C-alpha positions in Angstrom: 0.0 0.0 0.0 2.9 2.4 0.8 4.3 1.7 -2.7 1.1 2.7 -4.3 1.0 5.9 -2.3 4.6 6.7 -3.2 3.8 6.1 -6.9 0.8 8.4 -6.7 3.0 11.1 -5.1 5.7 10.7 -7.8 3.1 10.6 -10.5 1.5 13.8 -9.2 4.9 15.5 -8.8 5.9 14.5 -12.4 2.5 15.9 -13.6 3.1 19.2 -11.8 6.5 19.5 -13.3 5.1 18.7 -16.8 2.2 21.1 -16.2 4.5 24.0 -15.2 6.5 23.4 -18.4 3.3 23.1 -20.5 1.9 26.4 -19.2 5.1 28.3 -19.4 6.7 27.4 -22.7 4.7 30.0 -24.8 6.2 32.8 -22.7 9.6 32.2 -24.1 10.6 33.9 -27.3 13.4 31.8 -28.8 12.8 28.5 -30.4 15.6 26.7 -28.6 14.3 27.9 -25.2 10.7 26.8 -26.1 11.9 23.4 -27.1 14.1 22.9 -24.0 11.1 23.7 -21.8 9.0 21.3 -23.8 11.4 18.4 -23.0 10.2 18.9 -19.4 6.6 18.4 -20.7 7.5 15.0 -22.3 9.5 13.8 -19.3 7.1 14.9 -16.7 3.9 13.6 -18.4 5.7 10.5 -19.6 6.5 9.5 -16.0 3.1 10.5 -14.8 1.3 8.4 -17.4 3.6 5.5 -17.0 2.9 5.4 -13.3 -0.8 5.5 -14.0 -0.6 2.7 -16.5 -1.5 4.8 -19.5 1.0 3.2 -21.8 0.2 5.0 -25.1 0.4 8.4 -23.4 3.6 7.4 -21.6 5.4 6.2 -24.6 4.1 9.1 -26.8 5.4 11.6 -24.3 8.8 10.0 -24.0 9.1 9.7 -27.8 8.2 13.4 -27.9 11.1 14.3 -25.5 13.4 12.3 -27.8 12.0 14.1 -30.8 12.4 17.5 -29.2 16.1 16.7 -28.5 16.5 16.0 -32.2 14.6 19.2 -33.0 17.0 21.4 -31.1 19.5 20.9 -33.9 18.6 22.5 -37.2 20.3 20.2 -39.7 19.4 17.8 -42.4 20.2 14.8 -40.1 18.0 16.0 -37.3 15.1 16.6 -39.7 15.4 13.0 -40.9 15.4 11.8 -37.3 12.3 13.8 -36.7 10.6 12.4 -39.8 11.5 8.9 -38.8 10.2 9.3 -35.3 6.7 10.1 -36.6 6.0 6.6 -37.9 7.3 5.2 -34.5 4.7 7.4 -32.8 1.9 5.9 -35.0 3.3 2.4 -34.4 3.2 3.1 -30.6 -0.5 3.8 -30.9 -1.1 0.6 -32.8 0.9 -1.5 -30.3 -0.6 0.1 -27.2 -4.1 0.8 -28.5 -6.7 1.4 -25.8 -9.4 3.0 -27.8 -10.2 6.6 -28.7 -7.8 8.0 -26.1 -4.9 6.3 -27.8 -5.9 7.8 -31.1 -6.0 11.3 -29.5 -2.6 10.7 -27.9 -1.1 9.7 -31.2 -2.7 12.5 -33.2 -1.6 15.1 -30.6 1.9 13.7 -30.6 2.2 13.7 -34.4 1.0 17.3 -34.6 3.4 18.4 -31.9 6.2 16.6 -33.7 5.4 18.5 -36.9 5.3 21.7 -34.9 8.7 21.2 -33.3 10.3 20.7 -36.6 9.3 24.3 -37.6 12.2 26.7 -37.5 10.0 29.8 -37.5 8.8 30.4 -33.9 5.3 31.5 -35.0 4.7 28.3 -37.0 6.1 26.3 -34.0 3.6 28.0 -31.7 0.6 27.3 -34.1 1.4 23.6 -34.6 2.0 23.0 -30.9 -1.3 24.6 -30.0 -3.0 22.4 -32.6 -1.3 19.4 -31.1 -2.5 20.3 -27.6 -6.2 20.0 -28.6 -6.1 16.2 -29.2 -4.2 15.9 -25.9 -7.0 17.8 -24.2 -9.5 15.3 -25.6 -7.3 12.4 -24.5 -7.1 13.8 -20.9 -10.9 14.4 -20.9 -11.4 10.8 -22.1 -9.2 9.3 -19.4 -10.4 11.7 -16.7 -7.0 13.1 -16.1 -6.7 16.4 -14.2 -4.1 17.4 -16.8 -7.0 18.4 -19.0 -7.2 21.7 -17.1 -3.6 22.3 -17.8 -4.1 21.5 -21.4 -6.8 24.1 -21.6 -4.6 26.7 -19.8 -1.8 25.8 -22.2 -4.0 26.5 -25.2 -4.8 29.9 -23.8 -1.2 30.7 -23.0 -0.2 29.3 -26.4 -2.7 31.6 -28.0 -1.3 34.6 -26.1 2.2 33.6 -27.2 1.0 33.3 -30.8 -0.7 36.6 -30.7 2.3 38.3 -29.0 4.6 36.8 -31.7 2.5 38.5 -34.4 3.0 42.0 -32.9 5.4 44.2 -34.9 7.9 44.5 -32.0 8.3 40.8 -31.6 8.4 39.6 -35.2 11.6 37.9 -36.2 13.2 38.4 -39.6 13.3 34.7 -40.4 13.1 33.8 -44.1 12.1 30.2 -43.5 13.9 27.0 -44.5 16.7 26.1 -42.2 17.6 29.6 -41.3 15.5 30.0 -38.1 16.3 31.8 -34.9 17.2 28.7 -32.9 
């Protein structure tokens, strides 16, 4: 019984850490900083879901953390690693399928992966907000309190997206591999 309680405390602590990262990443301006904070999301929620027995969500979050690490480098090799991780995310859903919640986790993870490959901060923000929506549905389906944090993240992400479109915060990125990492 003590082990279950300790697991619950660790799962809650990991979720709080992931939640803090999830809510705060949009407030950072540089792509590299946003991605570093997002590694905390994958690690925190990955541990949280693993301890709760939600295997698709756990593996999806841990694959996301790996994909973010690859996304930190803007090179042809890292882009191939990113593209190769997407089928592994889909395969994870197939191997750990537990219904609609698994599909939501997979869709959210793939959208987030596409977003993290973006070198223009504004595009990164847009894709990550889009990827958070299926995760919100996942967390509602599995009755996870993280759903509240997902909703807050969509709001803070929207703020970050809006703020990035103001003239004072626009970057002079031309696209391609020439971002502001």
